[in-house]
Structures are given as structure tokens and as C-alpha cells.
N, C-alpha and C positions, 0 to 999 in steps of 0.2 A: 467413253472409256473412263474407268475409275482411276484416281491417282494411284491406287495400290497396284493396278495392273500395268501402269505406265511408269517405268523407272525415271523418266524425265519429268514427271509431274509430281515430284515430292512436295509435300506441304512444309512450310516453314512458319515458325512463330518466334520472331526475334524478341529477346528478353535481355534487359540490362539490369543487373542487380548491383546496387551501390550501397556502401556504408560510409557516407561522408562524416568526418569528424575532425575536430581540431584538437591538437595535443600541445600543451605548453612544453617547452624544452626542459624546464626545471633547472636547478642549480648546476648540475654536472654537465649535461649536454649543452646547456646555455653557455656555460663557461668555455666549453670546447669550441663552440661556434664563434663566440666572441673572440677567442684567441686566434682562430683562423682569419677572421676579418683583420686582425692586427698583425698578421704574418707570424703567429706563434702557434705551436702545437702543444696541447696539454694532454697528459695522461693522468691516471689515477692510481694511487698505491693501494693494492689489495691487502687483505688481512695477513697474508704470508709475506708481504714486502715486495711482491712482484708488481711491476708497473704495467697497467693495461691501457692500450690505445687502439682504437678510440675508447675513451673512458666509459665506464658503466656505473650505474647508480648503486648496484648491489654486488657484493663479492661473488664471483662465479662459482666458488666452491662452497662457501658457508651461507650465502644469502644475506650477510650482514651489510648494513648501509655503509657506503664509502664516502669520504669527504676530502681526503688529502690529495689535492691536485699538484702535479709537478710539470715543469716545462721540459719538453724534449727537444732533441736536435732536429734540424730540418734536412738532415741527411740520414741515410740508413742502408740496410743490406737487403737484397732480394732473397727471400726465403723459398719462394716457389713462383712459377710463372707459366703462362701459356701465350701463344701467339694468336692474335685476332686478325685474320686475313681480310674479312669483309665486315667492317664495323656496321652496326645497325644504326638507324636514325635515333638520335638522342644520346648516343654514347659520347664520352668526353672528347674523343678525337674522331675526325671524319676520314682518317687514313689508317692503314694497317699499323698496329701497335701491340705492345705486350700488356697483358692484364696480369698483375702481380700482387703477391703478398709481400709487404715491405715492413721490416722491423726497423723502426726509427731508432737512432742513437738514444739510449736511456730507457727504452721500452723493452719489455719481455714478451710482448705479443706482436702480431703483425696486423697491418692495416691493408685493406684491399684498395688498389687504385691502378691507374694506367701509367705505362712508361712510354714516352715518345722516343721510339728507337727506329733506326732506319731499316733494320731487317732482323729476322729471328736469330741469325747467327751472331748478332751483336749483344744479345742478352744472355746472361748466365746466372744460375743460382750462385749467390755469394757476391754478385756484382754490387758496387756502391752506386747509389743514386742520390739525387737531391730534389727538393721540391722546386717546381716552377710555379710561382704564384700567378693567379689570374690578375689581369690589369685592374679590374674593378672587383672588390671583395665586399660581400654583403653579409657574411656570417653563415655560410653553408659549406658543405664538403667540397662543392665545386670551386671554392676559393683556392683550393689546390687544383690548378689547371691540369697538371700532370706531374710526373716525375721525369727527370732526365738522367741519363747515365753520366757519371762523373768520369771525366777523361774525354768527353766529346761525343758528338753525334756524327 
């Protein structure tokens, strides 16, 4: 019997395509990661004066290079969120949590991260949150272990 006439006899040809590369962080992202390691959050001032966090190397509107870094607060406001009932392997938390856009104090844009919250009804748009730092920080976004609601869990 031919594989074409037998639906259970499909042929497979596994193929893995990779494009491995290394990228240097550069002065803007490097400063952001270094700040996280030191429990500081940095944003960057855009051409129009808005503060972007996480910082970018070029202005989102004009494409001009940006260089003026500013320190932001470690608290902020939830601007949007959703509830993650079944976290996948490799996510920051291994239990149900909120995935949220958080506008840190001093920033004009939002940062995507997780909120360690007990239930979906404990999270609201406009809620105040603060950073919970990782015990060991190495200069990565994971140095922010998660955010926690201000006023308790």
C-alpha cells in the first residue's frame, strides 16, 4: 500500500531553520539593563519630550537618534491587562497571574510585564502597582520578577 493511499502512513521530513546571531545591547538598551540590575528603571526622552519605556534608540515618530536617559519610578498604573489562567512553561510566574501594560511614574508609554495577583477580580485598569525585584539581578528584563498590587495581595 502506498503512503498516499494510507492516511496513517504520511511521510515527514523534520526541518529546523535557525538564524543564530549575537547583538550587542548598545548604549541605550545597555543602560536600561544595567539600571535594572541596580534596581533602577530608565526611560528615554523622545524628540517631542515624551518619555519612552522601555527605551528605544531612535524616536518612534521621527527616527532621530535619542540619547537623553531619565530615571523613572518603580511604581505605576495598569493601563490594560488580561488574566492568564494557565501559564505556559517559561513564563515569569508558574501560577495564574495578570499580563499587563504598566505605565511607570514619569513615563508616557507602557511596559509589558506580569502582575502577581490572587484573582482576576483583584486587578483593574487604573490600579497602582510596584516592582518586585528578583533576588538575583543580572541585567535582564527578568530582574523585574513581577509587579505587585499596591495595597496588598
